[in-house]
N, C-alpha and C positions, 0 to 999 in steps of 0.2 A: 239185392239180387245178384243172384248166381250167374254164372255162363251156365247151368246146367236150363235155373227158367228163363236165361235169352235165349237158348238153344230151342226149348220147348215152345216158348210163345212163337218163336219164327215160324217153325215147323204147325201150325195154328193157326197162323197166320196164312200162310202159303196154300191149305189145305180152305180154308175160307177164299182163296181169293179163286182157285179151283173149283168152286159152287159156284163162283161166282159166273164167271167163264161158261160154266154149262147151262147158264138161263139163256130162256132161248134171245134175242139180237134186242127185241124191246123192251122187257124186263133187266137186260143190262146196262142197257141208256140209265132208266128210271134210277136204279141201285144205284149210279156212276153219280148221278144229280143228287140223288137222296146225301151218298157219301160226302162229298163236297161241301154239302148246305150245313153236314151234322158236324163234320170237320172242324168250320166256322163257328158254330152257337156252341159247340164245345161239349156234349152230354157228357158226365163223367162214367156215363154205366158205357163200359167197351160192351157189351155183350149183345149192346142193341142191334146191332149190325147184321150180327151171327142171326139171330129173332130173324128183323126183315129175310133177309137169305130163305129160313124157314118157310115165310110167310107166303113169300112169291116162288119159293119149289115148289112149295100146297097149290096155289094159283094157275099158277105151268100145269100140274098135273092134272088138273082139274079142266084146263082148255078153256080158263078165262085170259083176257088181256090184262096188262098191265092195269089199262085207265079202271077196268072194273073194278079192281081192288082197291086205289085207292085214289081214282077222281082224277079233277085235271089239275087238282096247284101241290104239286109236289112239296113246296114248303110247308101251307097249310098240314099236309099229312104228316110232314116231319113235322111240325109245332105242338103237336095231337100226343106224338108221339112222347118227346120230350115234357111235356106239360107236369109241370112239378116237378120234374129230378133233375136233382144239383147241377150247374154248368161246370166245369174246371175253374173259372174264373171265382166261381162260388164259393167253391171247394177251397182254397189258396185263400182266398181272401178270411175265409172261415178258421182255416191254421196258421192265419199272420196276424190273431187278435181281431179277426173283426171290423176293423176299420180301413177303409182307404188311405193310399200313402198320404205324406203331409202336406195340408195345410199352405206354407208356407208361412206362418202368424212366429 
């Protein structure tokens, strides 16, 4: 990855952050909780958060509350989003040969 790639990635991230800041307060709060949760479980698909912002922008423009869109359980909504998607841990495990570390034998 070159310097230009890093700079472009940062530009995209800051544009994403600006979109999140433009959301209504209740949407921002839920987005931040979703981001925290998704960073913990580690889905390998980095476009997922951009898709969430698109979804939230559409819901806010339609005048819907965030709970109308995702329900009351943020974690369950996130789990449904990443269902079937590989996590960072799974991708790393596969690239390292598919087996967990030494067992001490």
